[in-house]
Structures are given as C-alpha cells and as structure tokens.
ChimeraX commands (.cxc) that place a marker at each C-alpha (Angstrom):
marker #1 position -63.95,-129.11,-12.87 radius 0.5
marker #1 position -61.92,-126.26,-12.95 radius 0.5
marker #1 position -64.58,-124.42,-10.72 radius 0.5
marker #1 position -64.51,-127.65,-8.09 radius 0.5
marker #1 position -60.36,-127.08,-8.58 radius 0.5
marker #1 position -60.68,-123.21,-7.66 radius 0.5
marker #1 position -63.09,-123.82,-4.79 radius 0.5
marker #1 position -60.68,-126.02,-3.27 radius 0.5
marker #1 position -58.03,-123.41,-3.91 radius 0.5
marker #1 position -59.76,-120.53,-2.36 radius 0.5
marker #1 position -60.70,-122.56,0.90 radius 0.5
marker #1 position -57.06,-123.89,1.60 radius 0.5
marker #1 position -55.56,-120.24,0.54 radius 0.5
marker #1 position -58.24,-118.15,1.92 radius 0.5
marker #1 position -59.00,-116.25,-1.04 radius 0.5
marker #1 position -62.13,-115.46,-3.28 radius 0.5
marker #1 position -62.98,-117.94,-5.69 radius 0.5
marker #1 position -63.62,-115.23,-8.11 radius 0.5
marker #1 position -59.97,-114.08,-7.73 radius 0.5
marker #1 position -58.62,-117.12,-9.29 radius 0.5
marker #1 position -58.60,-117.27,-12.87 radius 0.5
marker #1 position -57.14,-120.90,-14.87 radius 0.5
marker #1 position -53.63,-119.75,-15.10 radius 0.5
marker #1 position -53.07,-117.84,-11.61 radius 0.5
marker #1 position -49.76,-119.62,-10.51 radius 0.5
marker #1 position -51.02,-121.25,-6.98 radius 0.5
marker #1 position -47.26,-120.08,-5.24 radius 0.5
marker #1 position -46.50,-116.96,-7.18 radius 0.5
marker #1 position -49.75,-115.27,-7.53 radius 0.5
marker #1 position -51.80,-117.47,-4.70 radius 0.5
marker #1 position -49.29,-117.04,-1.95 radius 0.5
marker #1 position -49.75,-120.66,-1.30 radius 0.5
marker #1 position -46.18,-122.16,0.74 radius 0.5
marker #1 position -44.71,-126.15,-0.11 radius 0.5
marker #1 position -46.99,-127.30,3.23 radius 0.5
marker #1 position -50.07,-125.08,1.29 radius 0.5
marker #1 position -49.59,-127.22,-1.85 radius 0.5
marker #1 position -49.39,-130.62,0.01 radius 0.5
marker #1 position -52.68,-129.75,1.60 radius 0.5
marker #1 position -53.97,-128.89,-1.63 radius 0.5
marker #1 position -52.95,-131.92,-3.73 radius 0.5
marker #1 position -54.25,-133.89,-0.93 radius 0.5
marker #1 position -57.75,-132.54,-1.48 radius 0.5
marker #1 position -57.70,-132.83,-5.03 radius 0.5
marker #1 position -56.80,-136.50,-4.43 radius 0.5
marker #1 position -59.93,-137.19,-2.24 radius 0.5
marker #1 position -61.99,-134.95,-4.41 radius 0.5
marker #1 position -61.44,-136.44,-7.79 radius 0.5
marker #1 position -60.51,-140.22,-6.55 radius 0.5
marker #1 position -57.21,-139.85,-8.05 radius 0.5
marker #1 position -53.76,-140.27,-7.09 radius 0.5
marker #1 position -50.74,-137.50,-7.70 radius 0.5
marker #1 position -47.14,-138.45,-8.25 radius 0.5
marker #1 position -44.86,-136.33,-6.26 radius 0.5
marker #1 position -42.39,-135.78,-9.37 radius 0.5
marker #1 position -45.93,-134.32,-11.14 radius 0.5
marker #1 position -46.66,-131.63,-7.87 radius 0.5
marker #1 position -44.51,-129.28,-8.93 radius 0.5
marker #1 position -45.49,-128.66,-12.18 radius 0.5
marker #1 position -49.04,-128.48,-10.81 radius 0.5
marker #1 position -48.77,-124.97,-10.37 radius 0.5
marker #1 position -51.78,-123.54,-12.07 radius 0.5
marker #1 position -56.20,-124.49,-11.94 radius 0.5
marker #1 position -55.67,-125.19,-15.67 radius 0.5
marker #1 position -52.54,-127.46,-15.16 radius 0.5
marker #1 position -54.29,-129.13,-12.28 radius 0.5
marker #1 position -57.64,-129.81,-14.22 radius 0.5
marker #1 position -55.19,-131.18,-17.17 radius 0.5
marker #1 position -53.51,-133.83,-14.91 radius 0.5
marker #1 position -56.56,-135.31,-13.75 radius 0.5
marker #1 position -58.01,-135.69,-16.85 radius 0.5
marker #1 position -55.41,-137.45,-18.25 radius 0.5
marker #1 position -54.55,-139.87,-15.33 radius 0.5
marker #1 position -57.98,-140.51,-13.49 radius 0.5
marker #1 position -59.04,-144.13,-14.22 radius 0.5
marker link #1:1,2 radius 0.2
marker link #1:2,3 radius 0.2
marker link #1:3,4 radius 0.2
marker link #1:4,5 radius 0.2
marker link #1:5,6 radius 0.2
marker link #1:6,7 radius 0.2
marker link #1:7,8 radius 0.2
marker link #1:8,9 radius 0.2
marker link #1:9,10 radius 0.2
marker link #1:10,11 radius 0.2
marker link #1:11,12 radius 0.2
marker link #1:12,13 radius 0.2
marker link #1:13,14 radius 0.2
marker link #1:14,15 radius 0.2
marker link #1:15,16 radius 0.2
marker link #1:16,17 radius 0.2
marker link #1:17,18 radius 0.2
marker link #1:18,19 radius 0.2
marker link #1:19,20 radius 0.2
marker link #1:20,21 radius 0.2
marker link #1:21,22 radius 0.2
marker link #1:22,23 radius 0.2
marker link #1:23,24 radius 0.2
marker link #1:24,25 radius 0.2
marker link #1:25,26 radius 0.2
marker link #1:26,27 radius 0.2
marker link #1:27,28 radius 0.2
marker link #1:28,29 radius 0.2
marker link #1:29,30 radius 0.2
marker link #1:30,31 radius 0.2
marker link #1:31,32 radius 0.2
marker link #1:32,33 radius 0.2
marker link #1:33,34 radius 0.2
marker link #1:34,35 radius 0.2
marker link #1:35,36 radius 0.2
marker link #1:36,37 radius 0.2
marker link #1:37,38 radius 0.2
marker link #1:38,39 radius 0.2
marker link #1:39,40 radius 0.2
marker link #1:40,41 radius 0.2
marker link #1:41,42 radius 0.2
marker link #1:42,43 radius 0.2
marker link #1:43,44 radius 0.2
marker link #1:44,45 radius 0.2
marker link #1:45,46 radius 0.2
marker link #1:46,47 radius 0.2
marker link #1:47,48 radius 0.2
marker link #1:48,49 radius 0.2
marker link #1:49,50 radius 0.2
marker link #1:50,51 radius 0.2
marker link #1:51,52 radius 0.2
marker link #1:52,53 radius 0.2
marker link #1:53,54 radius 0.2
marker link #1:54,55 radius 0.2
marker link #1:55,56 radius 0.2
marker link #1:56,57 radius 0.2
marker link #1:57,58 radius 0.2
marker link #1:58,59 radius 0.2
marker link #1:59,60 radius 0.2
marker link #1:60,61 radius 0.2
marker link #1:61,62 radius 0.2
marker link #1:62,63 radius 0.2
marker link #1:63,64 radius 0.2
marker link #1:64,65 radius 0.2
marker link #1:65,66 radius 0.2
marker link #1:66,67 radius 0.2
marker link #1:67,68 radius 0.2
marker link #1:68,69 radius 0.2
marker link #1:69,70 radius 0.2
marker link #1:70,71 radius 0.2
marker link #1:71,72 radius 0.2
marker link #1:72,73 radius 0.2
marker link #1:73,74 radius 0.2
marker link #1:74,75 radius 0.2
view
C-alpha cells in the first residue's frame, strides 16, 4: 500500500518515487500546495475506495500517515 501511495504522490507532484520517504512531508519537502493535496486525496480515495474526511486531510502530511489512515478507515 505504501508503494502505491508513493506512486500517486510522485505522479501528482512530478517527483521521482525514490525521492519520497515514508515520512516525507508532502507540503514542506515535496512542494505540494493545497490544490495538489486535494488532487492527491481524490486519487487516494479512488485507488483505495475510501472516503477521506475533510478534517483528516490536514493531518495526512506523510505517506506513512496516509497509509495508517487508510488501514484504520478502510471498510
């Protein structure tokens, strides 16, 4: 799951998958702006068939945190 999350981030942010670490901050280290974050969350929702709550989006700043959120909330 973590690799797929990194692939989505790499595609959306035009960076190499190898540059993305489990704890890379999506905004500070990978340069995502708020629109990028929304696009990423939409892609995550479609890929993993999950709905990401708006309140949770701000806390999902690293691939590891996104993976944890999906694991805890996937039906």
